C-alpha positions as CSV (number, residue, x, y, z in Angstrom):
1,M,-79.5,35.9,-31.1
2,T,-78.4,33.9,-28.0
3,F,-76.9,31.0,-29.9
4,P,-74.5,33.1,-32.0
5,R,-73.3,35.0,-28.8
6,V,-72.6,31.7,-27.0
7,G,-70.8,30.4,-30.1
8,K,-68.6,33.5,-30.1
9,Y,-67.6,32.9,-26.5
10,I,-66.8,29.3,-27.2
11,I,-64.6,30.3,-30.1
12,I,-62.8,32.8,-27.9
13,I,-62.3,30.2,-25.2
14,F,-61.0,27.7,-27.6
15,A,-58.8,30.3,-29.2
16,L,-57.4,31.3,-25.8
17,A,-56.9,27.6,-24.9
18,F,-55.1,27.0,-28.2
19,I,-52.8,30.0,-27.6
20,L,-52.1,28.9,-24.0
21,T,-51.4,25.3,-25.1
22,G,-49.2,26.5,-27.9
23,A,-47.4,28.8,-25.5
24,R,-46.9,26.0,-23.1
25,A,-45.8,23.6,-25.8
26,Y,-43.4,26.2,-27.1
27,Q,-42.0,26.6,-23.5
28,L,-41.6,22.9,-23.1
29,Y,-40.0,22.5,-26.4
30,H,-37.3,25.0,-25.3
31,Y,-37.1,23.3,-22.0
32,I,-36.1,20.1,-23.8
33,F,-34.0,21.2,-26.7
34,D,-32.5,24.6,-25.8
35,A,-28.8,24.7,-24.8
36,N,-28.7,24.6,-21.0
37,V,-25.1,23.9,-19.9
38,L,-23.3,27.2,-19.6
39,S,-19.7,26.0,-19.9
40,D,-17.6,22.8,-19.9
41,Y,-18.0,21.2,-16.5
42,V,-17.0,17.8,-14.9
43,L,-19.8,16.5,-12.7
44,L,-18.9,14.0,-10.1
45,I,-21.9,12.1,-8.6
46,D,-21.1,10.0,-5.5
47,K,-23.0,6.8,-4.8
48,N,-25.0,8.5,-1.9
49,T,-25.9,11.6,-3.8
50,S,-29.7,12.3,-3.9
51,Y,-31.4,14.1,-6.7
52,D,-32.0,17.2,-4.5
53,A,-28.3,17.2,-3.5
54,L,-27.4,17.0,-7.2
55,V,-29.6,20.0,-8.1
56,A,-28.2,22.0,-5.2
57,K,-24.7,21.3,-6.6
58,L,-25.6,22.3,-10.1
59,E,-27.2,25.5,-8.7
60,K,-24.2,26.3,-6.5
61,D,-21.7,25.8,-9.3
62,Q,-23.9,27.7,-11.7
63,V,-23.7,24.9,-14.3
64,L,-27.2,25.4,-15.9
65,S,-28.9,28.4,-17.4
66,N,-32.4,27.0,-16.7
67,I,-32.7,24.7,-13.6
68,K,-36.5,24.6,-14.1
69,A,-36.0,22.9,-17.4
70,F,-33.7,20.4,-15.9
71,N,-36.2,19.6,-13.1
72,W,-39.1,19.2,-15.6
73,V,-37.2,17.0,-18.0
74,S,-35.8,14.9,-15.1
75,K,-39.3,14.4,-13.8
76,K,-40.7,13.3,-17.2
77,K,-37.8,10.9,-17.7
78,D,-37.9,9.5,-14.2
79,Y,-34.4,10.6,-13.5
80,K,-35.2,11.8,-10.0
81,E,-35.5,8.2,-8.9
82,N,-32.6,7.0,-11.1
83,V,-29.6,9.1,-10.1
84,R,-26.5,7.1,-11.0
85,P,-23.0,7.8,-9.7
86,G,-20.1,8.6,-12.0
87,R,-18.0,11.2,-13.6
88,Y,-19.7,13.1,-16.4
89,E,-18.1,15.6,-18.7
90,L,-20.7,18.2,-19.6
91,K,-19.9,20.2,-22.7
92,A,-21.0,23.8,-23.1
93,N,-24.4,24.3,-24.8
94,L,-25.5,20.7,-24.1
95,N,-29.3,20.7,-24.2
96,T,-31.4,19.5,-21.3
97,N,-32.7,16.4,-23.0
98,A,-29.2,15.2,-23.9
99,L,-28.0,16.0,-20.4
100,V,-30.7,14.1,-18.6
101,N,-30.3,11.1,-21.0
102,K,-26.6,11.1,-20.3
103,L,-27.0,11.1,-16.5
104,R,-30.0,8.7,-16.4
105,S,-28.2,6.1,-18.6
106,G,-25.0,6.4,-16.4
107,A,-23.0,7.1,-19.5
108,Q,-20.0,8.4,-17.5
109,D,-16.8,9.6,-19.2
110,P,-13.6,7.7,-18.5
111,V,-10.5,9.2,-16.9
112,D,-6.9,8.6,-17.7
113,V,-5.2,7.0,-14.7
114,V,-1.5,7.8,-14.9
115,F,1.2,6.5,-12.6
116,N,4.9,6.5,-13.3
117,N,8.1,7.3,-11.5
118,V,6.8,5.5,-8.5
119,R,9.1,4.0,-5.9
120,L,6.8,2.8,-3.0
121,K,3.4,1.3,-2.9
122,E,2.2,4.2,-0.7
123,E,3.1,6.6,-3.6
124,L,1.2,4.4,-6.0
125,A,-1.9,4.4,-3.8
126,G,-1.7,8.2,-3.5
127,K,-1.4,8.7,-7.2
128,V,-4.1,6.3,-8.2
129,S,-6.6,7.6,-5.7
130,K,-6.5,11.0,-7.3
131,Y,-8.2,9.5,-10.4
132,I,-10.7,6.9,-9.1
133,W,-13.3,6.4,-6.5
134,A,-11.0,4.1,-4.3
135,D,-9.2,6.0,-1.6
136,S,-5.5,5.6,-1.0
137,L,-6.0,3.3,2.0
138,S,-8.2,0.9,0.1
139,V,-5.6,0.7,-2.7
140,L,-2.8,0.3,-0.2
141,N,-4.6,-2.5,1.5
142,L,-4.4,-4.5,-1.7
143,F,-0.7,-5.1,-1.0
144,S,-1.4,-6.8,2.3
145,D,-4.3,-9.0,1.2
146,K,-2.5,-12.3,1.3
147,Q,-5.4,-14.4,0.1
148,H,-6.0,-12.3,-2.9
149,I,-2.3,-12.1,-3.7
150,D,-1.8,-15.8,-3.3
151,S,-4.7,-16.5,-5.7
152,L,-2.9,-14.6,-8.4
153,G,0.3,-16.5,-8.0
154,F,2.3,-13.7,-6.4
155,T,3.9,-13.2,-3.0
156,I,3.5,-10.2,-0.8
157,E,6.8,-8.9,-2.1
158,T,6.4,-9.7,-5.8
159,Y,2.8,-8.5,-6.0
160,R,4.1,-5.0,-6.8
161,T,5.5,-6.3,-10.1
162,M,1.8,-6.7,-11.3
163,F,1.4,-3.0,-11.4
164,I,3.1,-1.8,-14.6
165,P,3.3,2.0,-14.9
166,N,1.4,3.4,-17.9
167,T,-1.7,5.4,-18.7
168,Y,-4.9,3.4,-18.3
169,E,-8.5,4.5,-19.2
170,M,-10.9,3.8,-16.3
171,Y,-14.1,5.0,-14.8
172,W,-14.0,7.3,-11.8
173,T,-16.3,4.8,-10.0
174,T,-13.5,2.1,-10.1
175,S,-13.1,0.4,-6.7
176,A,-9.8,-0.8,-5.3
177,D,-10.7,-4.4,-6.2
178,E,-11.7,-3.4,-9.7
179,F,-8.4,-1.5,-10.1
180,A,-6.5,-4.7,-9.0
181,R,-8.4,-6.8,-11.5
182,R,-7.7,-4.4,-14.2
183,M,-4.0,-4.3,-13.4
184,H,-3.9,-8.1,-13.5
185,R,-5.5,-8.1,-17.0
186,E,-3.0,-5.5,-18.1
187,Y,-0.1,-7.6,-16.6
188,N,-1.2,-10.6,-18.6
189,R,-1.6,-8.5,-21.7
190,F,1.9,-7.1,-21.3
191,W,3.5,-10.5,-20.8
192,N,2.9,-11.8,-24.2
193,E,4.6,-15.0,-25.5
194,E,7.6,-13.1,-26.9
195,R,8.4,-11.4,-23.6
196,K,7.8,-14.6,-21.7
197,Q,10.2,-16.5,-23.9
198,K,12.9,-13.9,-23.4
199,A,12.5,-14.2,-19.7
200,V,12.8,-18.0,-20.0
201,D,16.0,-17.5,-22.1
202,M,17.4,-15.4,-19.2
203,N,16.5,-18.1,-16.7
204,L,14.4,-15.6,-14.8
205,S,10.8,-15.6,-13.7
206,L,8.5,-12.7,-14.9
207,S,8.7,-11.2,-11.4
208,E,12.5,-11.5,-11.3
209,V,12.7,-9.6,-14.6
210,S,10.7,-6.8,-13.1
211,I,12.8,-6.9,-9.9
212,L,16.0,-6.6,-12.0
213,A,14.3,-3.8,-14.0
214,S,13.5,-1.9,-10.8
215,I,17.2,-1.9,-9.9
216,V,18.3,-0.9,-13.4
217,Q,15.8,2.0,-13.4
218,Q,17.2,3.3,-10.2
219,E,20.7,3.0,-11.4
220,T,20.6,5.3,-14.4
221,I,18.5,8.2,-15.7
222,K,19.9,7.7,-19.2
223,D,17.8,5.7,-21.6
224,D,20.7,4.6,-23.7
225,E,22.4,3.1,-20.6
226,L,19.4,0.9,-19.6
227,S,20.2,-2.2,-21.6
228,R,23.9,-1.9,-20.8
229,V,23.3,-1.7,-17.0
230,A,20.9,-4.7,-17.4
231,G,23.6,-6.7,-19.2
232,L,26.1,-5.9,-16.4
233,Y,23.7,-7.3,-13.7
234,V,22.9,-10.3,-15.9
235,N,26.6,-11.0,-16.1
236,R,27.0,-10.8,-12.3
237,L,24.0,-13.1,-11.7
238,K,25.4,-15.7,-14.1
239,K,28.7,-15.6,-12.3
240,G,27.1,-15.8,-8.9
241,M,28.4,-12.5,-7.8
242,F,26.8,-10.1,-5.4
243,L,24.9,-7.5,-7.4
244,Q,26.2,-4.7,-5.1
245,A,23.7,-2.2,-6.4
246,D,23.7,1.0,-4.4
247,P,19.9,1.7,-5.0
248,T,19.1,-1.5,-3.2
249,V,21.0,-0.2,-0.2
250,K,19.1,3.1,-0.2
251,Y,15.9,1.1,-0.3
252,A,17.0,-1.2,2.5
253,V,18.0,1.9,4.6
254,G,14.8,3.7,3.7
255,D,16.6,6.9,2.9
256,F,16.5,7.9,-0.8
257,S,18.3,11.2,-0.2
258,I,21.6,9.4,0.3
259,K,24.1,10.7,-2.3
260,R,27.1,8.8,-1.1
261,V,26.7,5.2,0.1
262,L,28.9,4.6,3.1
263,N,30.2,1.5,4.9
264,K,27.6,1.9,7.6
265,H,24.9,1.7,5.0
266,L,26.4,-1.5,3.5
267,K,26.0,-3.2,6.9
268,T,22.2,-2.8,6.9
269,D,20.7,-6.2,7.5
270,S,18.0,-6.5,4.9
271,P,17.2,-9.0,2.1
272,Y,17.1,-5.9,-0.2
273,N,20.8,-5.1,0.6
274,T,22.5,-6.7,-2.4
275,Y,25.9,-6.1,-0.8
276,K,25.0,-8.4,2.0
277,Y,22.7,-10.9,0.3
278,A,23.4,-12.7,-3.0
279,G,21.0,-12.7,-5.9
280,L,18.0,-10.6,-6.6
281,P,16.1,-9.0,-3.7
282,P,12.7,-10.6,-2.9
283,G,10.8,-7.7,-4.5
284,P,11.2,-4.6,-6.7
285,I,12.7,-1.4,-5.3
286,C,10.4,0.6,-7.5
287,F,7.7,0.1,-10.1
288,P,9.7,-0.2,-13.3
289,S,8.5,1.2,-16.5
290,I,7.7,-0.8,-19.6
291,K,10.8,0.8,-21.3
292,T,13.0,-0.5,-18.5
293,I,11.5,-4.0,-18.4
294,D,12.0,-4.3,-22.2
295,A,15.6,-3.0,-21.8
296,V,16.2,-5.9,-19.4
297,L,14.6,-8.4,-21.7
298,N,16.8,-7.1,-24.5
299,Y,19.9,-6.6,-22.4
300,E,23.2,-5.7,-24.0
301,H,25.7,-8.5,-24.3
302,H,29.1,-7.4,-23.1
303,N,31.7,-8.4,-20.5
304,Y,31.2,-5.5,-18.0
305,L,30.9,-6.4,-14.4
306,Y,31.4,-3.1,-12.7
307,M,29.9,0.4,-13.0
308,C,30.5,3.8,-11.4
309,A,29.0,7.2,-11.8
310,K,31.1,9.5,-13.9
311,E,33.0,12.2,-12.0
312,D,31.4,14.9,-14.2
313,F,28.0,14.3,-12.5
314,S,26.4,14.0,-15.9
315,G,24.3,11.1,-14.7
316,R,26.2,8.7,-16.9
317,H,28.4,5.8,-15.8
318,S,31.9,4.4,-16.4
319,F,31.8,0.6,-17.1
320,A,34.6,-1.8,-16.5
321,A,35.3,-5.5,-17.1
322,T,38.0,-5.7,-14.4
323,L,38.1,-4.7,-10.7
324,A,41.4,-2.8,-11.4
325,Q,39.7,-0.6,-14.0
326,H,36.7,-0.1,-11.7
327,N,38.8,0.9,-8.8
328,R,40.4,3.6,-11.0
329,N,36.9,4.8,-12.1
330,A,35.7,4.8,-8.5
331,A,38.7,6.8,-7.3
332,R,38.0,9.5,-9.7
333,Y,34.4,9.7,-8.6
334,R,35.3,9.7,-4.9
335,D,37.7,12.6,-5.6
336,A,34.9,14.5,-7.3
337,L,32.6,13.9,-4.4
338,N,35.2,15.2,-1.9
339,K,35.9,18.3,-4.0
340,N,32.2,19.1,-4.1
341,G,31.8,18.5,-0.3
342,I,29.5,15.6,-0.7
343,F,30.2,13.3,2.2
344,K,26.9,11.6,2.8
């Protein structure tokens, strides 16, 4: 009678163990494969972030529905010792297994780095640093690193022409140096053989094309005027005339709020003052867009040498081939400025 009783207990014990094991397996299965991310979330992991700090961040921001599941899967997959920095887009209902795999592999999601309508290198650095790891100071320092700039064939002034405004897909962990290398690759990609040949035909270097484009871009806000303005300045360059571009004077003065360029502004002693110094300035006065650079390369052929803003303040310009006609256009514009009380 003893043997059957012992056998019964053994069966009960094994049954309980089986139930407990099954319950634990069921729990772990759900740890691994149940949806855990509550809502879409962008996770930024810095290079000095520890696993504990990461968990604290996830808890604070209430990213996960089951932090225990995350800890368990992370331990099993050795993620605790393999935290990798980056920007990770976590989609709602992502399960724990997929989440840990993504983070452990460092499969970060890229970000669109956008910069346009930029005049100064300080503005560029400020815009770019909002998207990538590099801070604005480290990006700004690129523009004074003479050894680096020389190695790429630019000068301190022309280096700015390497940064062509566009939307670029990069990783958040991009450093300033990596950003510069990427911009150099994009610069070389942009300047294909067709564009290079057009620059040669204009007797301009690639940087000079961009410098001229920067002036054109600051002269007009009308897309359909870009190639015409470019043609005007090409005509003046060919004739050896001073460009006399008002935007270069504003750049030289350092005051972009000027609405009326006066004689005192024209006296500013700066190589960027094209009323005082002949030819193109040593560097661009803004970061010209692809559209404007192409407008210069495909400039309009005409005989215009002068331009003046229209008196209706439409943003358009009156073009003239002779100084006499230009003086009449300029007189109308000055009268409009006076009538509207715009004296500086």
